[in-house]
C-alpha positions as CSV (number, residue, x, y, z in Angstrom):
1,M,-3.6,15.0,23.7
2,K,-0.7,15.4,21.3
3,L,-0.9,11.7,20.3
4,T,-4.6,11.9,19.7
5,S,-4.1,15.0,17.5
6,A,-1.4,13.2,15.5
7,L,-3.6,10.2,15.0
8,V,-6.5,12.3,13.7
9,I,-4.2,14.2,11.3
10,A,-2.7,10.9,10.1
11,T,-6.2,9.4,9.6
12,L,-7.4,12.5,7.7
13,A,-4.2,12.5,5.5
14,T,-4.7,8.8,4.6
15,A,-8.3,9.3,3.8
16,A,-7.6,12.3,1.6
17,S,-4.8,10.4,-0.2
18,A,-7.1,7.5,-0.9
19,Q,-9.8,9.8,-2.3
20,V,-7.3,11.5,-4.6
21,Q,-6.0,8.1,-5.8
22,A,-9.6,6.9,-6.5
23,Q,-10.3,10.1,-8.4
24,R,-7.2,9.7,-10.5
25,L,-8.1,6.1,-11.4
26,E,-11.7,7.3,-12.2
27,N,-10.3,10.1,-14.5
28,N,-7.9,7.7,-16.1
29,A,-10.7,5.3,-17.0
30,V,-12.6,8.2,-18.6
31,A,-9.4,9.4,-20.3
32,Q,-8.7,6.0,-21.8
33,A,-12.3,5.4,-23.0
34,C,-12.5,8.9,-24.4
35,K,-9.0,9.3,-25.8
36,T,-10.1,9.9,-29.4
37,E,-12.9,12.4,-28.4
38,I,-10.5,14.3,-26.1
39,Q,-8.0,14.6,-29.0
40,Q,-10.7,15.7,-31.5
41,L,-13.1,17.8,-29.4
42,C,-11.1,18.9,-26.3
43,Q,-7.6,19.3,-27.6
44,G,-5.2,20.7,-24.9
45,Q,-7.6,20.2,-22.1
46,K,-7.0,17.9,-19.1
47,G,-8.6,16.7,-16.0
48,Q,-11.9,18.4,-15.1
49,Q,-11.7,20.8,-18.1
50,A,-11.5,17.9,-20.4
51,E,-14.3,16.1,-18.6
52,Q,-16.6,19.2,-18.8
53,C,-15.7,19.5,-22.5
54,L,-16.8,15.9,-23.1
55,K,-20.1,16.5,-21.2
56,N,-20.7,19.7,-23.3
57,N,-20.2,17.5,-26.5
58,Q,-22.1,14.4,-25.4
59,S,-24.0,14.2,-28.7
60,K,-20.7,13.6,-30.5
61,L,-19.3,11.0,-28.2
62,S,-18.9,7.2,-28.8
63,A,-21.0,4.8,-26.8
64,Q,-17.8,3.7,-25.0
65,C,-17.0,7.3,-23.9
66,K,-20.5,8.1,-22.9
67,G,-20.6,5.0,-20.7
68,A,-17.3,5.9,-19.1
69,L,-18.6,9.4,-18.3
70,Q,-21.9,8.0,-16.8
71,N,-20.2,5.2,-14.9
72,P,-16.6,6.4,-14.3
73,Q,-15.9,3.7,-11.7
74,K,-16.3,0.8,-14.1
């Protein structure tokens, strides 16, 4: 029983870590594509705050930044 519980915990921890890693890469792609916009429109904001700021200012974004926000995994 203890071994099964340990395996379940290890599996969940691995899955959570992979999800966080994927999310960081996704955010990094957006951050790179929208670097100028973040500096100009969302100064001092990071992570989800910066992403929300970009979405709030979509009409002011470059095509590259808009594309990254719409397709963050590319």
